[in-house]
C-alpha positions in Angstrom: -128.3 212.1 98.2 -125.1 214.5 99.0 -125.3 214.1 102.5 -126.0 210.1 102.5 -122.6 210.1 99.9 -120.6 212.3 102.6 -121.7 209.9 105.0 -120.6 206.8 103.3 -117.1 208.9 102.4 -117.0 209.3 106.1 -117.4 205.6 107.1 -114.8 204.7 104.2 -112.3 207.5 105.3 -113.0 206.2 109.4 -112.3 202.6 108.2 -109.3 203.4 106.1 -107.7 205.0 109.3 -108.7 202.1 111.7 -106.8 199.3 109.2 -104.1 201.8 108.9 -103.7 202.0 112.7 -103.8 197.8 112.4 -101.1 197.4 109.7 -98.9 199.8 111.6 -99.4 197.5 115.0 -98.6 194.7 112.9 -95.6 196.4 111.5 -94.1 198.0 115.1 -94.0 194.2 116.4 -93.1 192.4 113.2 -90.0 195.3 113.4 -89.3 194.5 116.7 -89.2 190.9 116.0 -86.7 191.0 113.0 -84.4 193.3 115.2 -84.2 190.2 117.3 -84.7 187.6 114.8 -82.1 185.5 116.1 -83.6 184.5 120.1 -87.2 184.5 117.8 -85.7 181.7 116.0 -83.5 180.0 118.6 -85.9 180.1 121.2 -88.9 180.0 119.4 -89.6 178.8 115.8 -86.4 176.4 116.0 -87.2 175.3 119.8 -89.0 171.9 118.9 -85.5 171.1 117.8 -84.4 170.6 121.3 -84.7 167.1 122.6 -85.1 168.8 126.2 -88.1 170.7 125.0 -90.8 170.8 127.8 -93.5 168.7 125.9 -91.3 166.0 124.7 -90.4 165.6 128.8 -93.8 165.7 129.5 -94.8 163.1 127.4 -92.0 161.1 128.4 -93.1 161.2 132.0 -96.5 160.6 130.9 -95.3 157.4 129.6 -93.4 156.1 132.2 -95.8 156.7 134.5 -98.1 153.6 132.6 -94.6 151.7 132.4 -94.8 152.1 128.7 -92.0 152.8 126.3 -92.0 156.0 124.1 -89.9 157.5 121.3 -90.2 160.5 123.3 -88.0 159.7 126.0 -84.9 159.5 123.6 -85.5 162.4 121.3 -83.0 163.2 118.7 -82.5 165.5 115.6 -79.5 163.8 113.3 -79.6 167.0 111.0 -78.2 169.6 113.4 -78.6 172.1 111.3 -81.3 173.3 108.5 -80.4 174.5 104.8 -80.7 178.0 103.2 -80.5 177.0 99.4 -81.1 180.6 98.2 -79.2 183.9 98.8 -81.8 185.8 100.2 -83.8 182.9 101.7 -83.1 183.4 104.9 -84.0 187.5 105.0 -87.2 187.0 103.0 -87.6 184.7 105.6 -87.0 186.1 108.7 -89.1 189.2 107.2 -92.5 186.9 106.3 -92.7 185.4 109.5 -92.2 188.6 111.2 -95.2 189.5 109.3 -96.8 186.4 110.4 -96.0 187.0 114.3 -96.7 190.4 114.4 -100.0 189.5 113.0 -100.4 187.0 115.9 -99.5 189.1 119.1 -101.5 192.4 117.6 -104.4 190.5 116.7 -106.2 191.8 120.3 -105.6 195.2 119.1 -106.8 194.2 115.4 -109.9 193.2 116.9 -110.1 196.4 119.0 -110.1 198.5 116.0 -112.4 196.5 114.2 -115.0 197.0 117.5 -114.1 200.4 117.7 -115.5 200.7 113.9 -118.6 198.9 114.0 -119.7 200.4 117.7 -121.4 203.4 116.5 -123.8 201.3 114.8 -124.6 199.1 118.1 -127.3 200.3 120.8 -126.4 200.4 124.0 -127.6 197.2 125.1 -125.5 195.7 122.2 -122.5 197.5 123.2 -122.3 196.4 127.2 -123.1 193.2 125.6 -120.0 193.1 123.2 -117.5 194.4 125.5 -116.2 190.9 126.3 -116.2 190.3 122.7 -112.4 191.3 122.3 -111.1 188.9 125.5 -113.1 186.0 124.4 -111.6 186.2 120.9 -108.5 186.7 122.2 -108.1 184.2 124.7 -109.3 181.6 122.1 -107.0 183.0 120.1 -104.0 182.6 121.7 -105.1 179.4 123.6 -104.8 178.2 120.1 -101.3 179.3 119.8 -100.4 177.7 123.0 -102.2 174.2 121.9 -100.4 174.4 118.4 -97.3 175.4 119.8 -96.8 173.0 123.0 -98.8 170.2 121.4 -99.2 169.8 117.3 -95.9 171.5 116.7 -93.5 169.0 118.5 -95.6 165.9 117.6 -95.3 166.9 114.1 -91.8 168.1 114.3 -90.5 164.8 116.1 -92.8 162.5 113.3 -91.3 164.2 110.3 -87.8 164.6 111.7 -87.8 160.6 111.9 -89.5 159.6 109.6 -87.4 157.7 106.6 -88.8 155.4 104.3 -85.3 154.2 103.6 -81.7 154.4 104.7 -80.8 155.0 101.2 -82.7 158.4 101.6 -81.0 161.3 103.5 -83.2 164.0 104.8 -81.7 167.4 104.3 -84.5 169.9 105.4 -84.8 173.7 104.5 -85.2 176.4 107.0 -88.2 177.4 104.8 -89.7 173.8 105.3 -89.5 174.2 109.1 -90.5 177.5 109.7 -93.2 177.1 107.2 -94.6 174.2 109.4 -94.5 176.0 112.3 -95.9 179.2 111.2 -98.7 177.6 109.2 -99.9 175.7 112.5 -99.5 178.6 115.1 -101.8 180.9 112.7 -104.5 178.0 111.2 -105.0 176.3 114.3 -105.4 179.7 116.6 -107.7 180.9 113.8 -109.8 177.6 114.1 -110.0 178.4 117.5 -112.5 181.2 116.7 -115.2 179.0 115.5 -117.4 179.9 118.8 -117.1 183.5 117.9 -118.1 182.8 114.3 -121.0 180.6 115.3 -121.9 183.8 117.6 -121.7 186.1 114.6 -123.7 183.5 112.7 -126.5 183.0 114.8 -127.1 186.6 115.6 -127.7 187.3 112.0 -130.1 184.6 111.3 -127.8 182.3 108.9 -127.4 179.0 111.6 -129.3 177.7 114.4 -128.8 175.5 117.0 -131.0 172.7 115.1 -128.8 173.2 111.8 -125.0 172.9 113.9 -127.0 169.6 115.5 -128.2 168.3 111.8 -124.8 169.0 110.5 -122.7 168.1 113.5 -121.1 165.0 111.0 -120.5 167.2 107.9 -118.8 170.1 110.3 -116.6 166.8 111.6 -115.5 166.2 108.0 -114.9 169.9 107.6 -112.8 170.1 110.3 -110.8 166.8 109.6 -110.0 168.3 106.2 -109.2 171.6 107.5 -106.6 169.9 110.3 -105.1 168.0 107.0 -104.1 171.4 105.7 -102.9 173.0 108.4 -101.2 170.3 109.7 -98.6 167.6 108.6 -99.7 164.5 106.6 -99.9 162.9 109.8 -103.1 161.1 111.0 -102.2 161.5 114.9 -101.9 165.5 114.4 -104.8 165.6 112.5 -106.9 164.0 115.2 -105.1 165.9 117.8 -105.9 169.1 116.1 -109.7 167.9 115.4 -110.8 166.8 118.8 -110.3 170.7 120.5 -112.3 171.9 117.5 -115.0 169.7 118.0 -115.1 170.6 121.6 -115.8 174.3 120.8 -118.3 173.5 118.2 -120.2 171.9 120.9 -119.5 175.1 122.8 -120.7 177.0 119.6 -124.2 175.1 119.8 -124.6 176.0 123.1 -123.6 179.4 122.3 -126.1 179.5 119.4 -128.7 179.1 121.8 -128.3 181.4 124.2 -128.3 183.7 121.4 -131.6 182.7 119.8 -133.2 182.5 123.3 -132.3 186.0 124.1 -133.7 187.0 120.7 -136.7 185.3 121.6 -137.0 186.6 124.9 -136.9 190.1 123.2 -139.5 189.8 120.7 
């Protein structure tokens, strides 16, 4: 009993050091980003306020190709500056944003630390099969980052900055509202892009099956639309644009689930 207890405690100690290294990676990256906050904000987080942002130009070219008028060909932002209404707002926003971006950048390393922790409990065949896990999960995650940054964020920013009920209401946006919009989308969409990985593990442990995923496909669509509404602004276009690739990944997840079940049956 004592040996098992020591073994359990040693596992907890090992887990603690994996978590410490993961948080340390986030902190180091966040500290670096904090030092270069001006560059991070002007060239990344506030880049969608630039009328010459690449997505606006691309959308304009696409609509022009089909001889269609588009607001993306004349993007303007009347309010040139965002407001900081509290004494500590810029400092706290910079710290919090650096931590979020630190997590995003450190994501592959965090996955690697998780894999190192569970690797001793895997069989040799399972270790070989799981070697591509970090690459696939990281690829999906950063595809979500790129998709949200170059597609969802510019559409949302353009729509919300130009939406006005009446001229009697003046838009004076705060920096918190803009930065929160961008970072929430970056993190939320990227996590949702991990759907095939989640389906793989749930199938692996027997919680879901391909018939189950097919049966509840419509329910999954509703759930995806709800999650899209949470992480995107309240405009239908952004929600649909997010939902489409997620449902595509859901279909990929069904295929992945079939492969997992097929391999499990062949090993019986």
